[in-house]
Every structure is written in C-alpha cells, then in structure tokens.
C-alpha positions as CSV (number, residue, x, y, z in Angstrom):
1,M,122.3,65.3,18.9
2,D,122.1,68.3,21.3
3,I,125.3,67.8,23.4
4,R,123.9,70.4,26.0
5,N,121.1,68.2,26.7
6,Y,123.2,65.1,27.4
7,K,121.0,63.0,25.3
8,K,121.4,59.3,26.0
9,V,121.9,57.7,22.6
10,L,122.8,54.1,21.3
11,Y,125.7,54.0,19.2
12,S,127.2,50.9,17.3
13,V,130.4,51.7,19.4
14,V,132.5,50.3,16.8
15,L,133.4,53.4,14.7
16,V,131.9,53.7,11.7
17,I,134.6,54.2,9.0
18,L,132.5,56.5,6.9
19,F,132.9,58.5,10.1
20,I,129.3,58.1,11.2
21,A,131.4,57.9,14.4
22,I,130.4,55.4,16.8
23,F,126.9,54.1,15.6
24,G,125.6,51.4,17.8
25,A,126.5,51.5,21.3
26,G,124.7,53.2,24.0
27,I,126.3,56.6,24.8
28,W,125.8,59.1,27.5
29,V,127.5,62.5,26.5
30,G,128.7,63.9,29.8
31,V,130.3,66.7,31.3
32,T,133.9,67.4,32.4
33,R,134.8,65.8,35.7
34,I,136.3,68.2,38.2
35,A,136.7,65.7,41.1
36,Y,139.4,63.2,40.9
37,H,140.2,60.0,42.9
38,V,143.7,60.0,43.9
39,P,145.2,56.7,44.8
40,Q,146.7,56.2,48.2
41,P,150.4,56.9,48.5
42,G,152.2,53.5,47.9
43,T,149.6,52.1,45.9
44,I,150.9,52.9,42.6
45,D,154.6,53.8,41.6
46,F,154.5,56.5,39.2
47,S,158.2,56.5,39.5
48,L,158.3,53.8,36.8
49,F,156.5,56.1,34.3
50,W,158.9,58.8,34.9
51,D,162.0,56.5,34.6
52,A,160.5,55.3,31.3
53,Y,160.1,58.9,30.1
54,S,163.5,59.8,31.2
55,K,165.0,56.9,29.3
56,L,163.2,57.7,26.1
57,E,164.4,61.3,26.2
58,Q,167.9,60.3,26.5
59,K,168.3,57.4,24.2
60,F,165.6,57.6,21.6
61,V,167.1,58.0,18.1
62,D,165.0,61.1,17.1
63,P,164.3,63.2,20.1
64,S,162.4,65.7,18.1
65,K,159.4,63.4,17.9
66,I,159.2,63.4,21.8
67,T,156.6,66.0,22.9
68,D,155.4,65.8,26.4
69,Q,151.5,66.2,25.4
70,E,152.1,63.2,23.0
71,I,153.4,61.2,25.9
72,I,150.6,61.9,28.1
73,Y,148.0,61.1,25.4
74,G,149.9,57.9,24.5
75,A,150.0,56.9,28.5
76,I,146.3,57.5,28.7
77,A,145.5,55.7,25.6
78,G,147.7,52.8,26.9
79,M,145.7,53.1,30.4
80,T,142.2,52.4,28.5
81,N,143.6,49.7,26.3
82,S,145.0,47.9,29.3
83,L,141.3,47.3,30.6
84,G,140.8,44.8,27.6
85,D,137.5,46.6,26.5
86,P,137.4,47.3,23.0
87,Y,134.7,50.0,23.6
88,T,136.5,51.8,26.3
89,D,138.8,54.3,24.5
90,F,140.7,57.4,24.6
91,F,140.3,60.4,22.2
92,N,142.8,63.0,21.9
93,P,141.6,66.4,20.8
94,K,142.0,65.7,17.1
95,Q,140.1,62.3,17.2
96,A,137.6,64.0,19.3
97,G,136.9,66.9,17.0
98,E,136.5,64.2,14.2
99,F,133.8,62.3,16.5
100,Y,131.7,65.5,16.8
101,Q,132.2,66.1,13.2
102,N,130.9,62.7,12.3
103,L,127.9,63.2,14.6
104,S,127.0,66.4,12.6
105,G,126.3,64.2,9.5
106,S,129.0,65.1,7.2
107,F,131.0,62.0,6.2
108,E,133.7,60.8,3.9
109,G,135.1,57.6,3.9
110,I,134.4,54.1,2.6
111,G,131.2,53.3,4.3
112,A,131.7,50.5,6.5
113,E,131.7,50.1,10.1
114,I,134.5,48.2,12.1
115,G,134.6,46.7,15.5
116,I,136.6,44.3,17.6
117,K,135.7,40.9,17.3
118,D,137.8,37.9,19.1
119,G,140.5,40.4,19.3
120,L,140.7,41.3,15.7
121,L,139.6,44.1,13.4
122,T,136.4,43.0,11.9
123,I,134.0,44.5,9.4
124,I,130.7,44.9,11.3
125,A,128.7,46.1,8.4
126,P,129.2,47.6,5.0
127,L,126.6,50.2,4.3
128,K,124.1,50.0,1.6
129,D,125.7,51.1,-1.9
130,A,128.9,52.5,-0.2
131,P,132.0,52.1,-1.5
132,S,133.1,49.2,0.8
133,Q,129.9,47.2,-0.1
134,K,130.7,48.1,-4.1
135,A,134.3,46.8,-3.4
136,G,132.8,43.6,-1.9
137,L,133.5,43.8,1.9
138,K,131.3,41.5,3.7
139,S,130.2,41.4,7.4
140,G,132.7,39.4,9.3
141,D,135.5,40.3,7.2
142,T,138.8,40.5,9.4
143,I,141.2,43.7,8.5
144,L,144.9,42.1,8.8
145,K,146.6,45.2,7.1
146,I,145.6,48.9,6.3
147,D,147.8,49.9,3.4
148,D,151.1,48.6,4.6
149,K,150.4,49.0,8.4
150,D,149.8,45.6,10.4
151,A,146.4,45.9,12.1
152,T,146.7,43.3,14.5
153,G,146.5,44.8,17.9
154,M,145.1,48.2,16.7
155,T,142.1,49.7,18.3
156,T,139.3,50.8,16.2
157,T,140.1,54.6,16.7
158,E,143.7,54.0,15.2
159,A,142.2,52.0,12.5
160,V,139.6,54.8,11.7
161,G,142.5,57.3,11.8
162,L,144.3,55.3,9.0
163,I,140.9,54.5,6.8
164,R,139.3,57.5,6.8
165,G,140.4,60.2,4.0
166,A,139.1,62.6,1.5
167,K,136.6,61.6,-1.3
168,G,138.4,60.3,-4.4
169,T,141.7,59.0,-2.5
170,S,142.3,55.3,-1.9
171,V,142.9,52.7,0.9
172,T,143.8,49.1,0.5
173,L,142.7,46.8,3.1
174,N,144.2,43.4,3.5
175,I,141.2,41.1,4.3
176,M,140.7,37.6,5.5
177,R,137.4,36.0,5.0
178,E,136.2,32.6,7.0
179,D,136.1,30.6,3.9
180,W,139.2,31.7,2.3
181,T,142.5,30.0,2.3
182,S,144.7,33.4,2.4
183,S,144.2,37.0,2.7
184,K,143.4,39.5,-0.3
185,D,144.1,42.9,-0.8
186,I,140.9,44.9,-1.5
187,K,141.4,48.6,-2.7
188,I,138.5,50.9,-1.9
189,I,138.0,54.4,-3.3
190,R,136.9,56.8,-0.7
191,S,133.6,58.9,-1.2
192,T,130.9,60.9,0.3
193,I,128.4,58.6,2.1
194,Q,124.6,59.2,1.9
195,L,123.2,57.5,4.7
196,P,119.7,55.8,4.0
197,A,117.6,55.1,7.0
198,M,115.1,52.7,5.6
199,E,113.0,51.3,2.5
200,W,110.3,49.0,2.2
201,T,108.6,46.8,-0.7
202,L,105.7,44.9,-1.2
203,K,106.2,41.2,-1.9
204,E,103.7,38.5,-3.0
205,N,100.8,37.6,-0.7
206,G,100.6,40.8,1.0
207,V,104.2,40.6,2.8
208,A,105.8,44.0,3.4
209,H,109.6,43.8,3.3
210,I,111.0,46.7,5.6
211,Q,114.8,47.0,5.5
212,I,116.0,49.3,8.3
213,Y,119.7,50.5,7.7
214,Q,120.3,52.5,10.9
215,F,118.4,54.2,13.7
216,N,119.2,57.6,12.9
217,D,117.4,60.8,13.8
218,V,115.3,60.7,10.4
219,L,114.1,57.1,10.8
220,N,111.2,57.8,12.9
221,L,109.7,60.4,10.1
222,E,110.5,58.2,7.4
223,F,109.2,55.0,9.3
224,E,105.8,56.9,10.2
225,K,105.7,57.7,6.2
226,A,106.1,54.1,5.3
227,S,103.8,52.8,7.7
228,L,100.9,54.6,6.1
229,E,102.0,53.4,2.6
230,I,102.1,49.7,4.0
231,L,98.4,50.1,5.7
232,Q,97.3,51.4,2.3
233,S,99.0,48.7,0.4
234,G,96.9,46.0,1.8
235,A,100.1,44.2,3.4
236,K,99.0,41.8,6.3
237,K,102.5,40.5,7.1
238,I,106.1,41.8,7.8
239,V,109.6,40.8,7.1
240,L,111.8,43.0,9.1
241,D,115.2,43.4,7.8
242,L,117.9,44.3,10.1
243,R,120.9,42.7,8.4
244,D,124.0,44.8,8.1
245,N,122.4,47.4,10.3
246,P,125.1,48.5,12.8
247,G,122.7,50.4,15.4
248,G,122.0,54.1,16.0
249,Y,120.0,56.0,18.5
250,L,118.5,53.9,21.6
251,G,115.6,56.3,21.7
252,V,114.8,55.5,17.7
253,A,115.1,51.8,18.4
254,Q,112.6,52.4,21.4
255,D,110.3,54.2,19.2
256,I,110.6,51.7,16.2
257,A,109.7,48.8,18.7
258,G,106.4,50.8,19.6
259,W,105.1,50.1,16.2
260,F,105.6,46.2,16.7
261,L,104.7,45.8,20.8
262,Q,102.0,46.5,22.8
263,K,102.4,49.6,25.0
264,G,104.2,48.8,28.0
265,Q,106.1,45.9,27.0
266,V,109.9,45.8,27.8
267,V,112.3,46.6,24.6
268,T,115.5,46.3,26.6
269,I,117.2,46.4,30.1
270,E,120.2,48.5,30.8
271,D,122.4,46.4,33.5
272,F,124.8,48.6,35.3
273,G,126.1,45.7,37.5
274,K,127.6,46.5,41.0
275,D,124.3,46.2,42.8
276,E,122.7,49.0,40.9
277,D,119.0,49.1,40.2
278,P,118.7,48.3,36.2
279,Q,117.0,50.9,33.7
280,I,114.1,49.5,31.9
281,Y,112.9,50.7,28.5
282,K,109.3,50.2,27.3
283,A,107.6,50.4,24.2
284,E,105.5,53.7,24.0
285,G,104.2,53.7,20.5
286,N,100.9,53.3,18.9
287,S,101.2,49.3,18.2
288,V,100.1,49.6,14.7
289,F,101.9,46.5,13.6
290,A,101.5,44.7,17.0
291,D,99.1,42.0,15.4
292,F,100.8,41.5,12.1
293,P,102.7,38.2,11.8
294,V,106.5,39.1,11.7
295,V,109.8,37.3,10.8
296,V,113.3,39.1,11.7
297,L,116.2,38.8,9.4
298,I,119.5,39.3,11.2
299,N,123.3,38.7,10.3
300,Q,127.0,39.2,11.8
301,G,126.2,42.9,10.6
302,S,123.2,43.5,12.8
303,A,124.6,45.1,15.9
304,S,123.5,47.1,19.0
305,A,120.1,48.8,18.3
306,S,119.2,46.4,15.6
307,E,120.0,43.6,18.2
308,I,117.7,45.5,20.9
309,L,115.0,45.7,18.6
310,A,115.1,41.9,17.2
311,G,115.5,40.7,20.8
312,A,112.3,42.5,21.8
313,I,110.2,41.4,19.1
314,R,111.6,37.8,19.6
315,D,111.2,38.0,23.5
316,N,107.6,39.7,23.7
317,R,106.1,38.0,20.3
318,G,108.0,34.8,19.9
319,A,108.7,36.0,16.4
320,Q,111.3,33.9,14.6
321,L,114.9,35.2,13.9
322,V,116.1,34.2,10.4
323,G,119.9,34.2,9.0
324,E,123.1,34.5,10.8
325,K,124.1,35.1,14.5
326,S,124.3,38.8,15.0
327,F,127.4,40.6,16.0
328,G,126.9,41.1,19.7
329,K,127.4,44.7,20.6
330,G,125.5,45.2,23.7
331,S,127.4,47.6,25.9
332,V,126.7,51.2,27.0
333,Q,129.3,54.0,26.8
334,E,129.5,57.2,28.6
335,V,131.5,60.1,27.0
336,V,133.5,62.1,29.7
337,D,135.1,65.3,28.6
338,L,138.6,66.0,29.8
339,R,140.9,69.0,29.6
340,G,142.3,70.4,26.4
341,G,139.3,68.9,24.2
342,S,140.0,65.1,24.5
343,F,137.6,62.8,26.1
344,L,137.3,59.2,27.4
345,K,134.6,56.9,26.2
346,I,133.7,54.1,29.0
347,T,131.9,51.2,29.2
348,I,129.3,51.9,32.0
349,A,126.7,49.1,31.3
350,R,125.2,46.6,29.2
351,W,122.2,45.8,27.4
352,L,119.9,42.7,28.2
353,T,117.1,41.5,26.1
354,P,113.4,41.6,27.8
355,K,113.8,38.0,29.0
356,G,117.3,39.2,30.8
357,D,119.9,37.6,28.1
358,S,122.9,39.5,27.6
359,I,123.6,40.7,24.1
360,S,127.1,41.6,24.8
361,E,129.8,39.4,22.9
362,V,127.2,36.9,22.5
363,G,124.7,38.3,20.2
364,L,121.4,36.7,19.2
365,T,121.3,33.1,17.4
366,P,118.7,33.0,14.8
367,D,115.9,30.2,15.0
368,I,116.5,29.3,11.4
369,K,120.0,29.5,10.4
370,V,120.7,30.7,6.7
371,E,124.3,31.6,5.4
372,L,124.9,33.1,2.2
373,T,127.3,31.4,0.0
374,E,129.9,32.7,-2.5
375,D,127.3,31.5,-5.2
376,D,124.4,33.4,-3.5
377,F,126.6,36.7,-4.0
378,K,127.8,35.9,-7.4
379,E,124.1,35.0,-8.6
380,Q,122.7,38.0,-6.6
381,R,120.5,35.6,-5.1
382,D,119.1,36.3,-1.5
383,A,118.7,33.0,0.2
384,Q,118.0,34.4,3.7
385,L,115.2,36.7,2.4
386,E,113.8,33.7,0.3
387,R,113.6,31.5,3.5
388,A,112.1,34.4,5.8
389,L,109.5,34.9,3.0
390,E,108.6,31.3,2.9
391,I,108.3,31.1,6.6
392,I,106.1,34.2,6.9
393,N,103.7,33.0,4.1
394,N,103.0,29.9,6.2
395,L,102.3,31.9,9.2
396,K,98.5,33.0,9.9
C-alpha cells in the first residue's frame, strides 16, 4: 500500500496474529493532524490525571519503571479503550512500526486473525495451512490465556504483542470452544506465513469451487488467470467459498464483485452517520460470471471484505448463503498519525449491504445453516461444501 497516496483499503481490523496487520476493516491512512480541539476551561478536570501521576511517582514500589513517555502512551491507550469500540485503538511507536512492517508482506507468527467478539478475544480465522490451523484452532474459539497471562480484557493490540514472535518459537493459548465443557491449552510453533490468495477446483456436473482466502494485492491477477481456466474448463456454475476469509482491501473486493455483478450494481455503502452523505461503491468489472448460478459459503471466519462480497451477491442476485453466521466486521477505520511515530486507528464509518443492512456486529445469516461437527473434522468431511454442491446442482 502506498501510504503517500492515502489509499483507502478494507482491513479485518482485527489484527492478524501472523501480522498481516489488520486485514479486514476499512482503513484510510491519513496524515498528521496539526489542529487540536481544546476543551473549554472547566469541562475536563486534568488535575485528577496529574494527582494520580504524582501518587504513582511517590508510592509505586519500583519507581524505575515509571517513565513519562510510557505514562502518556498508557493514558492515550486508556482513552481509546474507554470508548468501548474494539477497532478504535492507539499504537505506540513500536506497535506502529510492526503495523507498517506487516503491510510490507513479511510475516512470522501463528497464522490466525483475532478480534473482539462479545467482549472476548476470539479467533476469527485460522489461515490455510498456517500453524494455527494445523494445531487445531477454529473460527469462534475464545482465547482465555496467552501463555501465563490472563487474556480477558486484553485489546487485540496487546494480544498480538504477546502472540507474535520469531519462527521456531512457541506460544500456548488457553482456548474455550462452544461445545467444550472446559478450556484446553494449545501449544503452537510460530513459523513464516505464506498467504495464498485463492485456488479453484472443478467439481462434478461443471461446478467451479472457488476459494478466496483473502483480498490482497495479488488476488486480482490470480482471479483473472483462474477465470480464464474456469471458462475453458466448461464450468457453468460456481460455489464461491469465503469461509475463514478475514478480509483485505476494499478495492479488491469491489473488483472481484465486478466479475459476478452487472456493471453499476451496488457492492457496498459506507455510512458515516451524523447526517453525512454515504459513499456508494459500485461494480465496475466485466460481469463474466454474472449469469452463472452461484452459491456462497460463509462461516464465523468470514469477515469484512468477504462479508461485503457475500452481501453484494446475495442482495443483487438472490444467491443463497450456506454455512454459519459470519463474524460481523463492518466498520471503517482511519489511521491518523501522531507525533513521535505513534498513531490512532479510529472508527469513522460502517459498511452496509446494497439493501442497507448493517454488517457491523450483526454479520450475515446464512439462508441454509450448516454447522461442522467434531466428527466432520475428525473424518475430514466438509458437510458445508457438500450441501452447497447439492444446492448448486439443483439450480438452472
């Protein structure tokens, strides 16, 4: 991403533990602000802050740990956390450096994306063939501890700082799953994460099964290549698989929608609230697959850009969604640079489907609900895909 061009992108906003940094929510990378709103005298009593600071200086058992700069960083982080929005956050210079490094494409970690759901750290999506997936993590798992640290009340930024690490090192997550009676420790060896964009296979009866893993900057090229192969294969129907897809760039999601929608159809609506006019994003592609019958697969790991694409195909074409309710990441963040290399990530808008339904915290409800059981996983049976293929084969 070229920061100088202030390119608007869509990120999962939940930080990817492999440190793809925030794939999935909408982010506008902004510039340093030099104008400040100063509260009127008497509206905020800052003496309380300085009183607390003074008491810490006087009484804390280890004064060497008190540094002015860290106190300020902690105060700003507390200020953002007080808003109760898991996607509005403060990044100190170290965290900011890691964020931009992650955007460059060099990732080491466990290969899973986390977010806050119902106030708890949650696995949004373990990435394909990543250590997290191989260790058995699943979408919807709740993280109770990271090594020996209690994870309840942690922000995603704090959690990422503990979970990320060098290739070959390990981290132990204490995990609770919906159908478990007690939590379990899962040890994961960190590795270098290779991030596939997509793949496709030809199923029986001329059905193309397209799996999109993330909306990154190579997906457009890979999808164009795959589309030629699909057309040459004689496929006439498509199962679009967006399961465990945490999101990516908004522009890429809009481009992919252009293959499935007629030009000019609405892909998503950016709602700023506060009586501001919404921003409407429309399909601008070649509509090659606009007449292909389509069924879309989603699950708890489908977030942000994948929810936008699924919602656009459902609302415009009446396509059925099969699987489980999606994550519900539908807000837009703006990155605002601060002094000294730190920045704020602030929620400024929410994404709506073409029919005006909010995605944020609600998600998409499948038309056909199919949950994978423990037996499905043990026997490596994909009941959701089987159901989608059954439905698509009955469509004309």
